N, C-alpha and C positions, 0 to 999 in steps of 0.2 A: 154982809155977816149970816149965817146960817141960821134959817129962823124956826123955832120949836118944831112949829107942823114940819118943816122938809126931815128935819131928823126923825121924828114918827113916822112917817108916811114911806121914807124908804125902809126902816127897820120892818114896818108891815108886810111890806111888797117882799122883801127879804121873805121874813116867815110863810107867809102866805107861799110863797114859791116854794122855798123848802117841805113845808106840809107837803102840798098838790105830789111834790114828788116820791117822797115819802111814803103817801099812801100810794099811789098807784105801784111803784118796783117793790113795798112789802108785799101789796094784794097777790101781785105775780110768785114771788118769792114761796110765798105760802103752797100755792099751787105745786109747788116744784117740791112740797113736802118737806123745805126747813123752814126754822124759822131767820130771821131777817141775819141775825147773830150765827147761824151757823152757815149759810152762805158769805156771808163774810169771810170765814174762816177759810171754810173750804176754797173761797176764789183767791185768797188770800195766797196760800199755801200750795193750790195748782200751779205748775208745771216748776215748783221751786225744786230743790234738794229737803228742803223743809229749813225749820228756824226756831232760836231760844223762843221761849215767851216772851221774853220781853222784847225781840226784835218783832212778833207776831203785835203782841201791842201796840206797838209804836206804828203799825203798820195797817191797823184794822179803825173802826170805829167802834171799837168795843171798850167800854172802864176794866180797868185792872181786874178790881172784883167780879165781875160778869165773867171774864175771860179764861178761868179756870173750869168755872163751872159748865161752859158753855163746850170746852175741851173734854172734858169726863164725859158727858154726854154724845161726843163724836166718839170717841172711845170707845165706850159701848154699843154704839152703833157697827164701828168696825171700819169704820172710816179715817179715822185719826191715829196715830202711836205714837206714844213720846218713846223718844230712844237715847241712850246714852250719849253725850257730847265727847267727841274724840280726843279733845287735847282738856278741857276743862271738865271735872268730875263734879262741879256746884252746879252742873244748867245740863239742863235735856235738852236734846230737839225734839218740836214737836213736828211732824211731817203728815201727809198721804200714804194710808195703805193704798195696797193696788184696787181695793174695793172703790177706797175716795179716789183713785185716779179716775176710773170709772164714773163714777158718780158728777167728779169735776168735767168732766168730756160733756157729759150729759148739759150737765145744769145749765154751766158758765155757758156756750153759745145760745141756750136756748132763751137766756134772762137778757143777753145781749143782744139780740133778734128782737123781745119786745123793748129794750130801751130803744133800738131803732125805730121802731114804732111811732112812739114817744116824740122823737123827735125829725118823723118825716117834714119834708118839706122844708127843713130848716139847711140854709145854704153852708160851704166853707166859709163863711164869711160872718154868716150867724156865728157861729160858734166860736172864733175868732175872735169877734165882738164880745160875746158874752162870758169868755173866756177871759180877756184884758177885762172889762166891767170886772166880773170877782177879783182877779189878784189887785185890783187896783184899791178895790174894798179892804179885804185880806189888810196888804200892806198899813193903809190906815187906821184897823183898827188889832193890827200888833203893834205892842209898846216898843219891840226893840228897834221897828222900822222909824218910829216917830222923833227918836232923841236924835 
């Protein structure tokens, strides 16, 4: 039987790992002149024709309440635009402008190169192990998978 100390140790290890990653990643993103939420949107819209706000919310780590404000600020900076949906007049498509595409082409590979330094020395087997362990933990924590 799983002991409370096992559960708390797992939660603590997961949170510490997440916090360490976020601290390093967000610090680097800020050196690129973006907030983490702005980077998330630019990275998600990059190499796409754009998407609805609902789709963007589902594909990013940004809450619905925060998304509109972040998109508004990206529009103000000229990196994102809202255009009418071709078939559904009730919604708009959010997409990168030409300046946004240029920004994406600069910041995305730069941040990816930074992430590579964080994982320097890790083997493909390490990545496969971490991905499997995290997928297993996610399945354990997801109510639908436990029924």
